[in-house]
C-alpha positions as CSV (number, residue, x, y, z in Angstrom):
1,M,66.6,-29.7,-1.4
2,D,67.4,-32.4,-4.1
3,T,64.5,-33.5,-6.2
4,P,63.5,-36.9,-5.0
5,T,63.0,-39.9,-7.3
6,R,61.1,-43.1,-7.0
7,N,64.4,-45.1,-7.1
8,S,66.0,-43.6,-4.1
9,R,64.7,-42.4,-0.7
10,P,65.7,-38.7,-0.4
11,V,67.2,-37.3,2.7
12,L,64.4,-35.1,4.2
13,D,65.2,-31.5,4.3
14,E,62.5,-30.3,6.7
15,D,62.9,-26.6,6.0
16,A,63.0,-27.0,2.2
17,T,60.0,-29.4,2.2
18,L,57.9,-26.9,4.3
19,R,58.9,-24.1,2.0
20,V,57.9,-26.0,-1.1
21,L,54.6,-27.1,0.3
22,L,53.8,-23.6,1.7
23,E,54.6,-21.9,-1.6
24,S,52.5,-24.4,-3.6
25,T,49.4,-24.0,-1.4
26,V,49.5,-20.4,-0.1
27,H,47.5,-18.9,-2.9
28,E,45.0,-21.8,-3.2
29,T,41.8,-22.6,-1.5
30,G,39.3,-25.4,-1.7
31,E,39.8,-28.2,-4.1
32,A,42.9,-26.5,-5.6
33,F,44.5,-26.3,-2.2
34,F,44.0,-30.0,-1.5
35,K,45.3,-31.0,-4.9
36,A,48.4,-28.8,-4.6
37,L,49.0,-30.2,-1.1
38,V,48.9,-33.9,-1.9
39,R,50.7,-33.6,-5.2
40,N,53.6,-31.7,-3.6
41,L,53.5,-33.8,-0.5
42,A,54.0,-37.0,-2.5
43,Q,56.7,-35.4,-4.5
44,A,58.5,-33.9,-1.5
45,L,58.4,-37.2,0.5
46,G,59.0,-39.4,-2.5
47,T,56.0,-41.6,-1.8
48,L,53.8,-43.4,-4.3
49,G,50.7,-41.5,-3.2
50,A,49.2,-39.0,-0.9
51,W,45.6,-38.1,-0.2
52,V,43.3,-35.9,2.0
53,T,39.8,-37.1,2.7
54,E,36.5,-36.2,4.4
55,Y,35.0,-38.7,6.9
56,D,31.3,-39.6,7.3
57,P,31.1,-41.4,10.7
58,A,27.5,-42.4,10.2
59,Q,28.3,-44.4,7.1
60,R,32.0,-45.1,8.1
61,R,33.1,-44.0,4.7
62,L,35.9,-41.8,3.4
63,K,35.6,-39.5,0.3
64,A,38.8,-38.0,-1.1
65,L,39.0,-34.3,-1.4
66,A,42.2,-34.9,-3.4
67,F,43.7,-38.3,-4.1
68,H,47.1,-38.4,-5.9
69,M,48.4,-41.8,-6.8
70,D,51.4,-42.7,-9.0
71,G,51.6,-39.2,-10.6
72,R,47.9,-38.7,-11.3
73,F,44.7,-37.7,-9.6
74,I,41.9,-40.2,-9.3
75,P,38.4,-40.1,-7.7
76,W,38.3,-42.2,-4.6
77,E,35.6,-43.2,-2.0
78,R,35.3,-46.3,0.2
79,S,34.5,-47.8,3.5
80,V,37.2,-47.5,6.2
81,V,36.4,-51.1,7.4
82,G,39.5,-53.3,7.0
83,T,41.9,-50.4,6.0
84,P,44.7,-48.7,7.8
85,C,42.7,-45.5,7.6
86,A,40.1,-46.8,10.1
87,E,42.4,-46.5,13.0
88,V,43.2,-42.9,12.1
89,V,39.6,-41.6,11.8
90,E,37.9,-43.8,14.3
91,N,40.4,-43.4,17.1
92,A,41.7,-39.9,16.2
93,R,45.4,-40.8,16.3
94,L,48.4,-40.8,14.0
95,V,49.1,-44.2,12.5
96,Y,52.6,-44.9,11.3
97,L,53.3,-48.2,9.6
98,P,56.8,-48.0,8.1
99,D,56.8,-51.7,6.7
100,R,55.0,-55.0,6.2
101,L,51.7,-53.2,5.4
102,L,50.2,-56.1,3.5
103,E,50.9,-58.5,6.3
104,L,48.8,-56.2,8.6
105,F,45.9,-55.7,6.1
106,P,45.9,-58.8,3.8
107,D,42.3,-58.4,2.8
108,D,42.5,-54.8,1.5
109,P,42.5,-55.2,-2.4
110,E,43.7,-51.7,-3.1
111,L,46.8,-52.2,-1.0
112,R,47.5,-55.5,-2.7
113,A,46.9,-54.0,-6.2
114,T,49.6,-51.4,-5.4
115,N,52.0,-53.7,-3.6
116,A,52.0,-51.1,-0.7
117,V,54.6,-51.5,1.9
118,S,54.3,-48.5,4.2
119,Y,51.6,-46.0,5.3
120,M,51.3,-42.9,7.5
121,G,47.9,-41.2,8.3
122,V,47.1,-38.1,10.5
123,P,43.5,-37.2,11.5
124,L,42.0,-33.8,10.5
125,Q,40.1,-32.5,13.6
126,E,37.8,-29.8,14.7
127,P,39.0,-27.8,17.7
128,D,36.8,-30.0,20.0
129,G,38.6,-33.1,18.7
130,T,35.9,-34.3,16.3
131,V,37.5,-36.1,13.3
132,M,36.6,-34.5,9.9
133,G,38.9,-36.7,7.8
134,H,42.5,-37.5,7.4
135,L,45.8,-36.8,5.5
136,A,47.8,-39.9,4.5
137,V,50.8,-41.0,2.4
138,L,51.5,-44.5,1.1
139,D,54.5,-46.1,-0.6
140,T,55.9,-49.4,-2.0
141,R,59.0,-49.0,0.0
142,P,59.6,-48.9,3.7
143,M,59.5,-45.5,5.4
144,L,62.2,-44.7,7.8
145,E,61.1,-43.8,11.3
146,E,61.9,-40.1,10.8
147,P,60.6,-37.7,13.4
148,R,60.9,-34.9,10.9
149,L,58.6,-36.7,8.5
150,V,55.9,-37.1,11.2
151,A,56.3,-33.4,12.0
152,V,55.9,-32.3,8.4
153,L,52.8,-34.5,8.0
154,Q,51.3,-33.2,11.2
155,F,51.9,-29.6,10.2
156,F,50.2,-29.9,6.9
157,A,47.4,-32.0,8.5
158,E,46.8,-28.7,10.6
159,R,46.8,-26.7,7.4
160,A,44.4,-29.1,5.8
161,S,42.2,-29.1,8.9
162,S,42.0,-25.3,8.8
163,E,41.0,-25.3,5.2
164,L,38.4,-28.1,5.7
165,R,36.9,-26.2,8.7
166,R,36.7,-23.2,6.5
167,L,34.9,-25.2,3.8
168,H,32.6,-26.6,6.4
169,A,31.8,-23.1,7.7
170,E,31.3,-21.9,4.1
171,R,29.0,-24.8,3.4
172,R,27.0,-24.0,6.6
173,V,26.8,-20.4,5.6
174,R,25.6,-21.5,2.1
175,D,23.1,-23.9,3.4
176,R,21.8,-21.3,5.7
177,E,21.6,-18.8,2.9
178,E,19.7,-21.4,0.8
179,Q,17.4,-22.0,3.7
180,L,16.8,-18.3,4.3
181,T,16.4,-17.8,0.5
182,S,13.9,-20.6,0.4
183,L,12.1,-19.3,3.5
184,F,12.2,-15.7,2.1
185,G,11.2,-16.7,-1.4
186,G,8.6,-19.3,-0.5
187,A,6.7,-17.2,2.1
188,M,3.1,-16.4,1.2
189,D,3.3,-13.0,3.0
190,A,5.1,-10.1,1.4
191,I,8.5,-9.5,3.1
192,L,10.3,-6.2,2.5
193,E,13.5,-4.8,3.8
194,L,13.5,-1.1,4.3
195,D,16.4,1.2,5.0
196,G,16.5,3.9,7.7
197,A,14.4,6.2,5.5
198,L,11.9,3.4,4.9
199,K,12.8,2.9,1.3
200,V,12.7,-0.6,-0.1
201,T,16.0,-2.4,-0.4
202,L,14.8,-6.0,-0.8
203,A,11.6,-7.7,-1.7
204,N,10.6,-11.3,-1.8
205,P,8.5,-12.8,-4.7
206,A,5.3,-12.6,-2.6
207,A,5.9,-8.8,-2.2
208,E,6.3,-8.6,-6.0
209,R,3.0,-10.2,-6.5
210,V,1.1,-8.3,-3.8
211,L,2.6,-4.9,-4.7
212,G,2.3,-5.4,-8.5
213,G,6.0,-4.8,-9.5
214,S,9.3,-6.5,-9.7
215,A,12.0,-6.3,-7.0
216,E,13.9,-4.0,-9.3
217,R,10.9,-1.6,-9.6
218,L,10.4,-1.7,-5.9
219,A,14.0,-1.1,-4.9
220,G,14.6,2.5,-3.7
221,R,10.9,3.3,-3.6
222,D,9.5,5.1,-0.4
223,F,7.2,2.5,1.1
224,L,5.2,5.2,2.9
225,A,4.1,6.6,-0.5
226,L,2.2,3.3,-1.1
227,L,0.1,3.9,2.0
228,A,-2.9,6.1,2.8
229,E,-1.8,9.3,4.6
230,G,-3.0,8.3,8.0
231,D,-1.5,4.8,7.7
232,A,1.9,6.2,6.5
233,K,2.0,8.3,9.7
234,R,1.3,5.3,11.9
235,V,4.1,3.2,10.2
236,E,6.6,6.0,10.4
237,A,5.9,6.5,14.1
238,L,6.1,2.8,14.8
239,A,9.5,2.5,12.9
240,K,11.0,5.2,15.1
241,E,9.7,3.5,18.1
242,V,11.1,0.0,17.4
243,A,14.5,1.5,16.3
244,A,14.9,3.2,19.7
245,A,13.6,0.2,21.7
246,P,15.9,-2.3,23.5
247,H,17.3,-5.1,21.5
248,D,14.8,-7.7,22.6
249,R,11.9,-5.5,21.8
250,R,12.6,-4.2,18.3
251,S,9.5,-5.7,16.7
252,A,5.8,-4.9,16.8
253,F,2.5,-5.3,15.1
254,V,1.4,-2.3,13.1
255,P,-1.9,-1.3,14.8
256,G,-5.0,-1.5,12.7
257,V,-5.4,-2.4,9.0
258,L,-3.3,-0.6,6.4
259,R,-4.7,0.5,3.1
260,V,-2.0,-0.1,0.5
261,R,-1.8,1.1,-3.1
262,A,0.1,-1.3,-5.3
263,L,2.2,-0.2,-8.3
264,D,-0.5,-1.6,-10.6
265,G,-3.2,0.6,-9.0
266,R,-4.8,-2.1,-7.0
267,E,-5.8,-1.1,-3.5
268,F,-6.0,-3.7,-0.7
269,A,-6.2,-4.0,3.1
270,A,-3.2,-5.5,4.9
271,E,-2.0,-6.3,8.3
272,A,1.7,-5.9,9.0
273,T,4.5,-6.4,11.5
274,L,7.7,-4.3,11.7
275,A,11.1,-5.3,13.1
276,C,14.3,-3.3,13.3
277,H,17.9,-4.5,13.0
278,H,21.3,-2.7,12.7
279,R,23.8,-3.5,10.0
280,A,26.9,-1.6,8.9
281,G,26.2,1.2,11.3
282,G,22.6,1.8,9.9
283,A,19.1,0.8,10.9
284,Y,17.1,-1.5,8.7
285,H,13.5,-2.6,9.0
286,T,11.9,-5.9,8.1
287,L,8.2,-5.4,7.1
288,I,6.0,-8.4,6.8
289,L,2.8,-7.6,5.0
290,R,-0.2,-9.8,4.7
291,D,-3.0,-9.1,2.2
292,V,-6.2,-9.5,4.2
293,E,-8.6,-8.2,1.6
294,Q,-10.1,-11.7,0.9
295,R,-10.3,-12.5,4.6
296,L,-12.1,-9.2,5.4
297,A,-14.4,-9.9,2.4
298,A,-15.1,-13.4,3.9
299,E,-15.7,-11.9,7.3
300,A,-18.1,-9.5,5.8
301,R,-19.8,-12.3,3.9
302,I,-20.1,-14.3,7.1
303,E,-21.5,-11.3,8.9
304,S,-23.9,-10.7,6.0
305,L,-25.0,-14.3,6.1
306,D,-25.5,-14.1,9.8
307,S,-27.6,-10.9,9.4
308,Q,-29.5,-12.6,6.6
309,A,-30.1,-15.6,8.9
310,R,-31.4,-13.4,11.6
311,Y,-33.6,-11.5,9.2
312,L,-35.0,-14.8,7.7
313,R,-35.8,-16.1,11.2
314,E,-37.7,-12.9,11.8
315,E,-39.4,-13.2,8.4
316,L,-40.5,-16.8,9.3
317,R,-42.1,-15.6,12.4
318,E,-44.1,-13.0,10.5
319,L,-45.3,-15.2,7.6
320,S,-49.0,-15.6,7.2
321,N,-50.8,-18.8,7.3
322,F,-51.2,-18.9,3.5
323,E,-48.1,-19.5,1.4
324,E,-49.4,-20.0,-2.1
325,I,-51.7,-18.1,-4.5
326,L,-55.1,-19.8,-4.6
327,G,-57.7,-19.1,-7.3
328,R,-58.8,-20.0,-10.8
329,S,-60.7,-16.8,-11.9
330,P,-59.7,-15.4,-15.2
331,A,-58.5,-12.2,-13.6
332,L,-56.0,-14.2,-11.4
333,V,-55.0,-16.6,-14.2
334,A,-54.0,-13.5,-16.3
335,V,-51.8,-12.2,-13.4
336,L,-50.1,-15.6,-13.1
337,R,-49.4,-15.7,-16.8
338,E,-47.7,-12.3,-16.5
339,V,-45.7,-13.6,-13.6
340,E,-44.4,-16.5,-15.7
341,Q,-43.5,-14.1,-18.5
342,V,-41.4,-11.7,-16.3
343,A,-40.0,-14.1,-13.8
344,G,-37.2,-15.3,-16.1
345,T,-35.7,-11.8,-16.5
346,D,-34.1,-9.4,-14.2
347,A,-36.6,-6.6,-15.1
348,S,-37.9,-4.4,-12.3
349,V,-41.5,-5.2,-11.5
350,L,-44.1,-2.8,-10.0
351,V,-46.9,-4.7,-8.4
352,L,-50.1,-2.6,-8.2
353,G,-53.2,-3.3,-6.3
354,E,-55.3,-2.5,-3.3
355,T,-54.2,-3.3,0.2
356,G,-54.7,-7.0,1.1
357,T,-54.8,-8.4,-2.5
358,G,-51.6,-10.4,-2.0
359,K,-49.0,-8.3,-3.7
360,E,-46.3,-9.9,-1.6
361,L,-47.4,-13.3,-2.7
362,V,-47.1,-12.3,-6.3
363,A,-43.5,-11.0,-5.5
364,R,-42.6,-14.3,-3.9
365,A,-43.9,-16.2,-6.9
366,I,-41.8,-14.0,-9.3
367,H,-38.7,-14.7,-7.1
368,Q,-39.3,-18.5,-6.9
369,A,-39.7,-18.8,-10.7
370,S,-36.6,-16.6,-11.4
371,R,-32.9,-17.6,-11.8
372,R,-32.4,-16.0,-8.4
373,R,-34.5,-18.6,-6.6
374,D,-31.4,-19.8,-4.7
375,G,-30.7,-16.3,-3.4
376,P,-32.6,-14.5,-0.6
377,L,-35.9,-12.7,-1.0
378,V,-35.7,-9.7,1.4
379,R,-38.8,-7.6,2.0
380,L,-39.3,-4.2,3.5
381,N,-42.6,-2.3,4.1
382,C,-41.6,1.3,3.5
383,A,-44.7,2.6,5.3
384,A,-44.0,0.6,8.5
385,I,-40.7,2.3,9.4
386,P,-40.2,5.9,10.4
387,A,-38.6,8.1,7.8
388,T,-35.6,8.7,10.0
389,L,-34.7,5.0,10.1
390,I,-35.7,3.7,6.7
391,E,-32.3,4.8,5.1
392,S,-30.5,2.6,7.7
393,E,-32.9,-0.2,7.0
394,L,-32.3,-0.1,3.2
395,F,-28.6,0.5,3.2
396,G,-27.4,-0.4,6.7
397,H,-25.2,1.7,9.0
398,E,-21.7,1.8,10.6
399,K,-21.2,1.7,14.3
400,G,-21.7,5.3,15.8
401,A,-23.4,6.5,12.6
402,F,-26.2,8.0,14.7
403,T,-27.5,7.9,18.2
404,G,-28.3,4.3,19.1
405,A,-26.1,2.7,16.4
406,T,-24.1,0.7,18.9
407,E,-22.9,-1.9,16.2
408,R,-22.5,-2.2,12.5
409,R,-25.6,-3.5,10.7
410,E,-26.2,-4.7,7.2
411,G,-29.1,-3.1,5.3
412,R,-31.8,-4.9,3.3
413,F,-30.0,-4.3,-0.1
414,A,-26.8,-6.0,1.2
415,L,-28.8,-8.9,2.6
416,A,-30.5,-9.3,-0.8
417,D,-27.3,-9.4,-2.8
418,R,-27.6,-11.9,-5.7
419,G,-31.3,-12.2,-4.8
420,T,-34.4,-10.1,-4.8
421,I,-35.7,-7.3,-2.6
422,F,-39.4,-6.6,-2.3
423,L,-40.2,-3.0,-1.4
424,D,-43.8,-2.7,-0.3
425,E,-45.6,0.6,-0.2
426,I,-42.9,2.2,-2.3
427,G,-45.0,5.3,-2.6
428,E,-44.2,6.2,1.0
429,L,-40.5,6.9,0.4
430,T,-39.3,10.5,0.9
431,P,-37.8,12.3,-2.1
432,A,-34.3,12.0,-0.6
433,L,-34.6,8.3,-0.4
434,Q,-36.1,8.1,-3.8
435,A,-32.8,9.6,-5.2
436,K,-30.7,7.0,-3.3
437,L,-32.9,4.2,-4.5
438,L,-32.5,5.4,-8.0
439,R,-28.8,5.2,-7.7
440,V,-28.9,1.6,-6.6
441,L,-31.1,0.8,-9.6
442,Q,-28.9,2.6,-12.0
443,E,-25.4,1.8,-10.7
444,G,-25.9,-1.2,-8.4
445,E,-24.1,0.6,-5.5
446,F,-24.7,2.5,-2.3
447,E,-23.0,3.8,0.9
448,P,-24.1,2.6,4.3
449,V,-25.2,5.4,6.7
450,G,-22.1,6.8,8.3
451,G,-19.9,4.9,5.9
452,A,-17.3,6.1,3.4
453,R,-16.9,2.9,1.2
454,T,-19.1,2.3,-1.7
455,R,-20.7,-1.2,-1.7
456,K,-21.6,-3.0,-4.9
457,V,-24.7,-5.2,-5.0
458,D,-26.5,-7.4,-7.6
459,V,-30.2,-7.1,-6.6
460,R,-33.4,-7.4,-8.5
461,V,-36.1,-4.9,-7.3
462,I,-39.8,-5.8,-7.1
463,S,-41.8,-2.9,-5.6
464,A,-45.5,-2.6,-4.7
465,T,-48.0,0.1,-3.9
466,H,-51.7,0.7,-3.6
467,R,-51.2,4.3,-4.5
468,D,-51.4,5.8,-8.0
469,L,-47.7,6.5,-8.7
470,A,-48.6,8.1,-12.1
471,V,-50.7,10.7,-10.3
472,M,-48.0,11.2,-7.6
473,R,-45.4,11.6,-10.5
474,K,-47.5,14.4,-12.0
475,E,-48.0,16.1,-8.6
476,G,-44.2,16.0,-8.1
477,T,-44.2,13.8,-5.0
478,F,-42.6,10.8,-6.8
479,R,-39.6,11.1,-9.0
480,E,-40.4,10.5,-12.6
481,D,-37.1,8.8,-13.4
482,L,-37.5,6.5,-10.5
483,F,-41.1,5.7,-11.6
484,Y,-39.9,4.6,-15.0
485,R,-37.1,2.5,-13.4
486,L,-39.4,0.7,-11.1
487,S,-42.3,0.2,-13.6
488,V,-40.4,-1.6,-16.4
489,F,-43.0,-4.3,-16.0
490,P,-46.2,-3.1,-14.1
491,L,-48.4,-5.9,-12.9
492,R,-51.9,-5.2,-11.4
493,V,-53.3,-7.7,-8.8
494,P,-57.1,-7.7,-9.0
495,P,-59.1,-7.1,-5.9
496,L,-61.0,-10.0,-4.4
497,R,-64.4,-8.5,-5.6
498,E,-63.2,-9.0,-9.2
499,R,-62.2,-12.7,-8.7
500,G,-65.6,-14.2,-8.6
501,D,-65.7,-17.7,-6.9
502,D,-62.1,-17.3,-5.8
503,V,-63.6,-15.9,-2.6
504,V,-65.2,-19.2,-1.8
505,L,-62.2,-21.2,-2.8
506,L,-60.0,-19.0,-0.4
507,A,-62.6,-19.1,2.4
508,D,-62.7,-22.9,2.3
509,H,-58.8,-23.0,2.4
510,F,-58.6,-20.6,5.4
511,A,-61.4,-22.4,7.3
512,E,-59.4,-25.7,6.9
513,T,-56.1,-24.1,7.9
514,V,-57.5,-22.3,11.0
515,A,-59.5,-25.4,12.1
516,R,-56.3,-27.5,11.9
517,K,-54.4,-24.9,13.9
518,L,-57.1,-24.8,16.6
519,G,-57.5,-28.6,16.7
520,R,-61.1,-28.5,15.6
521,A,-63.2,-30.2,13.0
522,R,-63.5,-28.3,9.8
523,P,-66.7,-26.2,9.8
524,V,-69.2,-26.5,6.9
525,L,-69.3,-23.7,4.4
526,D,-72.9,-24.0,3.3
527,D,-74.7,-22.3,0.4
528,A,-75.9,-19.4,2.5
529,C,-72.4,-18.7,3.6
530,R,-71.1,-18.9,0.1
531,A,-73.8,-16.5,-1.1
532,L,-72.9,-14.0,1.6
533,L,-69.2,-14.2,0.9
534,R,-69.9,-13.5,-2.7
535,R,-72.1,-10.4,-2.0
536,Y,-69.8,-8.7,0.4
537,D,-67.5,-6.1,-1.2
538,W,-64.3,-7.1,0.7
539,P,-62.6,-3.7,1.1
540,G,-59.7,-5.4,2.9
541,N,-59.4,-8.1,0.1
542,V,-57.7,-11.4,0.9
543,R,-56.2,-10.3,4.2
544,E,-59.7,-9.2,5.4
545,L,-61.2,-12.6,4.2
546,A,-58.5,-14.5,6.2
547,N,-59.4,-12.6,9.3
548,V,-63.1,-12.9,8.8
549,I,-62.9,-16.7,8.3
550,E,-60.6,-17.1,11.4
551,R,-63.3,-15.3,13.5
552,A,-66.0,-17.4,11.9
553,V,-64.2,-20.6,12.8
554,I,-63.6,-19.5,16.4
555,T,-67.3,-18.7,16.8
556,A,-68.6,-21.6,14.7
557,R,-71.7,-23.3,16.1
558,D,-72.9,-26.8,15.4
559,G,-70.1,-27.4,12.9
560,R,-71.2,-24.4,10.8
561,L,-69.2,-21.1,10.2
562,D,-70.7,-18.3,12.1
563,L,-70.5,-15.3,9.8
564,D,-73.1,-13.2,11.8
565,R,-70.4,-11.6,13.9
566,A,-67.5,-12.1,11.5
567,I,-68.5,-9.9,8.5
568,P,-68.6,-6.2,9.4
569,G,-72.2,-4.8,9.2
570,G,-73.7,-8.0,7.9
571,A,-75.3,-11.2,9.2
572,A,-74.8,-14.6,7.8
573,P,-77.9,-16.4,6.5
574,A,-79.5,-18.9,8.8
575,A,-78.8,-22.7,8.3
576,P,-81.4,-24.4,6.1
577,S,-84.3,-26.0,7.9
578,S,-87.3,-28.2,7.1
579,A,-89.5,-25.1,7.2
580,S,-90.9,-24.1,3.9
581,G,-93.2,-21.6,2.5
582,P,-93.4,-17.8,2.4
583,A,-92.6,-17.3,6.1
584,A,-89.3,-19.2,5.9
585,T,-88.4,-17.4,2.7
586,A,-89.1,-14.0,4.2
587,S,-87.1,-14.9,7.3
588,A,-84.0,-15.9,5.2
589,S,-84.3,-12.7,3.1
590,A,-84.5,-10.5,6.1
591,R,-81.2,-11.8,7.2
592,V,-79.4,-11.0,4.0
593,R,-78.4,-7.5,3.0
594,T,-77.4,-6.4,-0.4
595,A,-73.9,-5.4,-1.3
596,A,-75.2,-1.8,-1.8
597,E,-76.6,-1.7,1.7
598,L,-73.3,-3.0,3.2
599,A,-71.4,-0.4,1.3
600,E,-73.6,2.3,2.4
601,L,-73.3,1.1,6.1
602,E,-69.5,1.1,5.7
603,R,-69.6,4.6,4.3
604,E,-71.6,5.9,7.2
605,N,-69.3,4.2,9.7
606,L,-66.2,5.8,8.1
607,K,-67.8,9.2,8.0
608,L,-68.7,9.0,11.7
609,A,-65.2,8.1,12.5
610,L,-63.7,10.8,10.4
611,E,-66.0,13.5,11.8
612,A,-65.2,12.4,15.4
613,A,-61.5,12.7,14.6
614,G,-62.0,16.1,12.9
615,W,-61.1,14.5,9.6
616,K,-57.7,13.6,10.8
617,I,-56.7,10.3,9.2
618,A,-53.4,9.1,10.6
619,G,-51.6,9.6,14.0
620,A,-52.9,9.5,17.5
621,G,-56.6,10.0,17.7
622,G,-57.0,9.8,14.0
623,A,-59.9,8.0,12.3
624,A,-57.6,5.1,11.2
625,E,-56.7,4.5,14.9
626,R,-60.4,4.7,15.9
627,L,-61.3,2.2,13.3
628,G,-58.3,-0.1,13.8
629,L,-57.2,0.3,10.2
630,K,-54.0,1.3,8.5
631,P,-54.1,4.9,7.3
632,T,-53.4,3.6,3.8
633,T,-56.3,1.2,4.0
634,L,-58.6,3.9,5.3
635,T,-57.6,6.3,2.4
636,S,-58.2,3.5,-0.1
637,R,-61.7,2.8,1.2
638,M,-62.5,6.6,1.2
639,R,-61.5,6.7,-2.4
640,A,-63.5,3.6,-3.3
641,L,-66.6,4.8,-1.4
642,G,-66.4,8.4,-2.7
643,I,-65.8,9.9,0.7
644,Q,-64.3,13.4,0.5
645,R,-63.6,15.9,3.3
646,P,-66.0,18.8,3.2
647,S,-64.6,22.0,1.8
């Protein structure tokens, strides 16, 4: 074919033109293809310009993929409104305007600037007829109505359509890949691709964070090696199951919680799903792993708080009527000064004192004045719980740990985390439990009954006893190392008989409290009652005083406390009267017994009960049961009154 020039319209050699255009574009794709096409098309047809565009129907705009005009490429984008291109892309048809172009489109500035005379455009379409763009040529000379010219343009419009469809498909694939990459990379859960041998082939950023290593370090690693033995077997079995399942059932939740060991040594609990797909003749698995360590910890915390709430509700029901330490005797003031000194520390405190002296109130005062005041104060009377159950009470148990353990339960140490635990009657612990308590004090950790996981706690321990732990230590019934751990700060609570007028102050307080509770007027605590209260030995201390006053208020006569029946073995003095003289004085004196007489009477009563029980103190038929006392209280009173079993 002769090379055309701008001065003469060439005779179109269809075969030669096709050959030139094919040769110039056969090895090109994308932008290079479109540039080669329009450049050679303009040259072969001898036109001023040729271009191929992409159409945006929403905006009614064309954007050039390649625009060749007057021997050079230029960027080009514009609206189709008022242009010959509009008919091509909006009506999806070939437009052939061989002459008088400016008369048809007088308002198009680009046509006027080029003095365009003729135009031909062919739509680029999807197989369903959707217009993607168009291929067009333009010239400053008339175009002959040459069927072969139309055929050539339509042929290369098909070529351009194929390439544009390929680019669109490539763009969709690229967009899809970007979406998947964004989804894969932005997922909070760890996503792993595993090959048929369950070795890692791909890992997302979340997997890198969770498993403590880069994707490169994870690649090729056996995933099962990161799991506990039992968990690895479960995952391996599930992988085989989903690989053999029908196509629509090749995914499943991994049953239970997995224990995963990350590359950096961290262990965590995880939930997982496993799916299988086939690619290139092989099976691959997608594993989605979710770290649930924090969630399980939160659930355990919620369970702990729930247990703590239940415990506190029980505690509230058991609280005594008095909630503060009352008294101003020097002995009590000295104790409160020691409470103030030790409260600000985390030192273990051993509260010593007879039964009923208010050791628990002292423990509460220490807790309330400490940095742990916002945490719980959990108490446990070690003497009130059978030895077979006290370990569970202290450390909790797992479901099924023993007969009757139908559900998991938190122990007192777990409930007291970041707070204080008060262990009353600590001297009643068995040697085995003493060893476990020592571990908590030393290491701050324990295992629940029937559990395999060690729990860490931050607990301050305040213990109390009426027994002589120093003697028990020497006798070998109480561990020496535990004794020193518990008694970092020993604190003795004085018995009521050493607190002087505090007995009257407390009696007055209890009388007011009980009267208010019963809806009665407050009884009078006269001088005779005060004298009797001071003379009595109060073996049961403050607890006994509270009970005595409650009985006295219930039986009060004429607005006066009735201590005749309230104090064991003694009668309250009669109310003052107008009578005077030796007879009245003798009558009053006869009603008042000395403290020595009361003590002797108590000693005889205890001996009678002990002899009737064959000197058996505790248990069914024992002296403590006969007297309505705790065995520890009876033992304490025997020691105080010098009562010993006959040899």
